N, C-alpha and C positions, 0 to 999 in steps of 0.2 A: 476679282477674288483676291483676298489678302493672303500673303504667305504665312502659313501657320508658324507658331513658335516651337511646336513639338511634332515629331512624327517617328515612325519606326526606322525608315531608311531614307537618306538623301542621295539622289543620283545626280552627279555633276556631268552635264553634257547631254544634248538631245540628238546626237547622231544615232545611227541604227543600233549600235551596241548599248548605249544608254537607254534608248527608247524601249528596246526589247527587254533589257534588265528590269526596267520599271514595269513593263507589262507582266512579265513572269512573276515578279514579286507581288504585284497587285492581285494577280490571279490566285496567289497563295494566301490572300487575305490580309496582307500587310498594308499599312498606311505609308504610301510612297510619295515623296515630293521630288520632282525633277527640276533642276535649275539649269537653264540654257542661256549662254551669254548672247547669242545672236537672236535674230527674229526670222522664223521660217516664213516663206521659203528662202533658203540661203544657198548661194552658189558653192559647189564643192566638186573637186576633181575626183576621179576614181569611179568610172561608170560601168565597168565590165564585171558582171556577176556570173560565176559558175553555178551550175544547177543545184549544188549542195545547199544553197540558201533556203530552198523551199521548205525543208523540214522544220526549220526554226520559225518561219512565217506561218506554217501550219499550226505549230504549237501556240503561237501568239494570236491565232485567229484573224490574220490579216491577208492571207493568200488570195482570197477572192477579190479584195480591193486592189491588190497589185495586178492581178490578171485583168481586171476590168479597166485598168488605166491604159492599156494598149502600148506598153513599152515594146521596143523592137526585140524580137527573139533572135538568137544566133544559133547556127547549127554546130559550130565548133571553132577551131582556130586554124589560121594559115600562118605559117612561119617561114620567112625567108632568112636563112642564117648562113653566112659565109658562102653566098652564091648557090645555096641549095634550098629547094622549096619542099615543104611537106605540109600535109593537112591532117587534121584529126576531127572526128565527130564524136560528140558526147554520147550519141545514140549507140555507137559501136562499143561503148564501155558500160552499157546498161542503163543510162540515164534517159528516162522517157519524158521528163518534164524539161522545158526549154531553159537554156541559159539566156540571160537578158543583157541588153545595153540600156541603161536607165539614165534619165536626167536626175542627177542626185538631189537637186533642189526639191523636185516633186516626190521622188522616192522617199527621201528622208522625212518629208512632211507627212506622207501617208503613214509611215511607221510611228511617228510622234503622235499623230491624232488618234491612232489606234490605241496607244498607251493611255491617252486621256479617256477614251471610251471604256477602257478596261478598269478604270478607277484611279489611275495615278493623277496626282495634281501637278500640272505643268505650268511653269512660270518662265517666260522668255525675257530676254534683255536683262538678265540677272547675272552678274559676274561674281563668282566665288573668289573671295580674297585669300582666305586660308581656313584651316581647320584646327581647332584646339582639341587635341585628343586627351581623353581622360586617363589619368594615371592609375585608376582603379579597374580591375578586371570586371567587365560587365557594366562599366560606367557609361555615361552619356558623352557623345562627341558634340562639339559646338561648331557649327558652320557659320562663318562670317561672310556676308555678301553685300554687294552694292546693287541697288536697282538703278540701272543706267539712265533711264529717261530723266529722273529728277535727282540722281546722285545720292539718294538716301541710303543709309546703312541699316543692316538688320542682322539678326542671328536666328538660327534654328537648331534645336537640340534633337539628337537622334541616337539610335543604337549603333547603326552602321552607316558608313559613307562608301558609296560606290563611285570611284573616279572613272568616268567615261569621257573625259574632256579632250580626248584625241591628242594631237601634237602639243597642245597646251600643257598636258600632264601636270595638272594643278598640284596634286598630292605628292607625286614623285619629285617635282621640283622643290616643293616645300621641305621634303625630307632629305633632299640631296642625294637621292638614290637613282637618278636617271643618268645613264652614261651613253655616249655616242659609240657606235660601232666603227672602229678604225678601219675595218675591212670594206666599209661602204661609204667612203668619202666621195660622194657623187653630188651632182646637181641635176635636178629635174626641171625641165621647161615644158610648158604646154600652151596651147591656144586652140581656137575653134574656127572652123571653116564652113562656109555655105557651099552647097552644090558639089561636094566632093563625090568621086566615084566610091564604090565599096568593093571589097573582095568577096566574091561569091564562093559557095561551097564547091564550085566546079574549078576553082583555082584561077578564075579570070576576073578582071576588073569590069564592073558593070555600072551603068548610070543608075541613079536612085530610082528611076521609074521601073527598074527591073525587080525591085524588092518583093513584089507580089508573086514573081515567077521563079526567082533564084534566091534561096536563103543566103543570108550573109554570114560572115565569120569575123572574128577579131583578127586583125592583122598585126603581127609582131615581126620586126626586122632587126637584124644586127646592124651596127654602125661601123663601117670599115675603119680600121686603124686603131680600134680601142681594145683589141685583144680579148674579145668575147665579153667585155664588161659593158660596153655601150649598147643600147637598144632603143627601139621606138615602138610606140603604139599608135594604132589608127582604129578608132571606135565610132562607127556611125550611130547617130542618135536620130530622133524623129525629125528634127529640123536642121541640124548641123552635125558636124563631125568633130570629135575630140582627137587631137593629135598631140603626142608628147614625145620628148626625147630625154634619155638618161645618159649623162656623160660623166666619166671620171674627171676629177678636178684638173688633172694634168692636160686634158684634152682642150679645155677652154681657156687655159692661161694665155695662149697666143692671141685669142680674141680680145682678152682684157688688155693685153699690152698694146694692141693696135688701136684701142679706144672704141672699138665697135660696141654698140649697145647690145644688151642681152636679147632684146626683141629682134633686132636686126640679125644677130647671130642665129637665133632660133629659126627665123624664116629662111635665111640662106641655107642652113643645113637641111631644112625640109625640102626646098626646091632643088638642092644639089643631090639629094639621095636618089639612088637609082630607082627604087620602087615607090617611095613616097611621092616623088615628082610626077610619076604617072598617075597616081591616085588623085593628085591635086591639080592636074592640068586644066580642069574645068572649074576649079573652086575659087572662092574669094575669101580672104582672111577676114574674120570678124574683128574689127577694131575694138580695142579695149579688153580683149579676152585673154591677153598674155598673162601668164603667171609663172612663178619659179620658186623653188625651194632648194636649199643645199643642206648636206649632212642630215638627211631625213631619216636615216636608220639609227635606231637606238634601242636600248632595253632598260628596264628598271630592275635593279639588283634586289629589290624587295617588292613583291606585288600583292602581299597581304600582310596584315599586322593587326594589332589591337585596335579594333574599331573600323578597319577599312579594307577594301579590296580594289585593285586596279584591273580594268578590263579594256579590251579593244586596243586602239592605238596608244592609250595612256599606259598600258602595260609594256608595249614594245611594238616596233614597226621595222620590217625588213624590206628589201627591194621588192616592188610589186610585180615582178615579171610573171608570176604564176597566178595573179589576180585572186589571191586567197585572203586579202585583207578583210573584206566584208564578211566572208564566211568565218574567219577567225574571230572577228568582233561579235558575231551572232553566237558562235559557240561559247565564247567567254561569258556572254550575257546569260545563256542557259546554265552554265556552270556556276556562276556567282549566285543565281537564284537558288540553286540546290544548296550551295554552301551556306548562305545566310539563313535559309530555312532550317538547316540542320543545326547551325550555331544557336539560333534562338530557341529551338525546341529541345536541344541537348547542350546546354552551355558547357558542360563538363568535357564535351568533345570538340570544342571550338578550336583549340590549338592544333589538334590532329586534322580537323577539317580544313583549316587554312593551309596547313602543310601539304595536304593532298591537292587542294586547289592550285597552289603554287607549282607543285611538281607537274601537274597535268598541263597547265598553261605554258610554263616555261619549256616543256617538252615539245609542244606544238610549235612554239616560236622557233625553237632550235631546228626542227625539221625544215621549216620554211627557209631558215637562214642557210642550212647546209645545202639545200638544193638550189638556192639563188646564187651562191658564190661559185664562180667558174673554177676556182682552184682551192676548194675547201680543204682538201687533204694535204696540200702542200704547205699550208700555214699552221696546221695543228691536227691532232688526231680528232676524228669525229666524236662529237659529244655523246657521252653515255645517255644523256637525256633524250637526244634525238634517236639513238638506237632503240631505246625502250619505247618511246612514243610511237614510232612508226609501226610497231607490232600491233597497235590497236586499230590500224587501218585494214579495211577488207582487202581481199585478194584483187578484186576489180580496181579498187582505188590505187593499190600499189602498181598495178599494170599501167594505169593512166599516168601516175607519177613517173614511172620508168620511161614511158614513151616520150612524154613532153620534155623531161629533163635531158634525155638523150639528144633530141633534135635541137635543144638549146645549148649543146656542148657542155652539159653538166651531168652527163650520165654516170661518170665514175663515182661521183658523190653518192648517188642513189645505190649503185652496186655495192659500195662499201657498207652502207647502212643495212641493206637487205641481206648481204652476205653474213654480217654479224648476227642478224636475226636467225637466219637459217642454221648457222653453226650452233647458236644457243638452243634452238629447237632440237637439233641432232644430239647435243649433249644431254638435254633433258630426257630424250627417248632412251639414251644409253643408261641413264640413272634408273629410269622406270623398269627397264628390263632386269 
């Protein structure tokens, strides 16, 4: 199938955010073209999903396919932090559908193929080079691309561009509006292991053969000597286990000075860690699986403008300690579908709609940031955006945030945000009286 010259919306990126945005917009009757640089299935880190994702998959009509795939369900989380261990269950907070550990190559492909089934035109191995935005209100945007297999160039005109290109941030980089978060100058390293033990919901390490008897949890551990900044993940998948480490830059400078390779440093830290070493004592490292990225936290100072919207990781990314990245991407896909539909049906309200979209998305990002930073209040006052955004969360959701942030030594941040909310509610009641 040839890439058309015209459509209503071009979506850049075929990850979950982009695929769901294409799905929702196609369901609204729009002609959507999705351009993805890679070829699915594609490897991707970030395998832990909290149960919030199901509602977006329900709306996209893809939940049955995900359930049928047989991804591993998880009961909750086990957190070893500063020599203390605590567990939580999603069921205790009212979530009746399972959280999942997913192989992202397969999960992302299911979401992408569902978008195709719902009417979006999908083209892979297509790299978007840039976007020429119209100077006229309501004008067409021109997307310039290269088809990678034969290097041919092409263009496609559309009303709106949705940038869901993840860390590539195609539009944000072009506009010069992506800035790194100086508070998260970290390096993330990860790799995969065969035959690792897993942490059960009973707080004990189990061999993989016990999965049918004892439900598993995501395991998160603090890394000693990093002042509540460094942490690790241990995420069992169907055939192997994803293990990752987050370090402040200062922590790995010594390794660089000694000439130790990043991979060697990663493996040494895994086997030296009090808890991870126990989980990996029967495991074998999967050669070739090592990956790393530094300075991965950033935000875009503009996430909507004339002819474009940024969603998912293209809009911003914070420390993944709460596993909210996927849910945020899905939420932003739902929000952008609403926003574009409103802009196209009521052009006179487009500026107002984009402002509302930006406010909502930036607020969600700032809540995640405020809870991820160990010392948020010591560096600045809590953002007004975060204070307002957290008011939209249900009481049960706030209880979960409070519990998890407290055991991750980030409870004061949440207390400040929620205290402001309660004070505002009290003030409002006084006015009403």
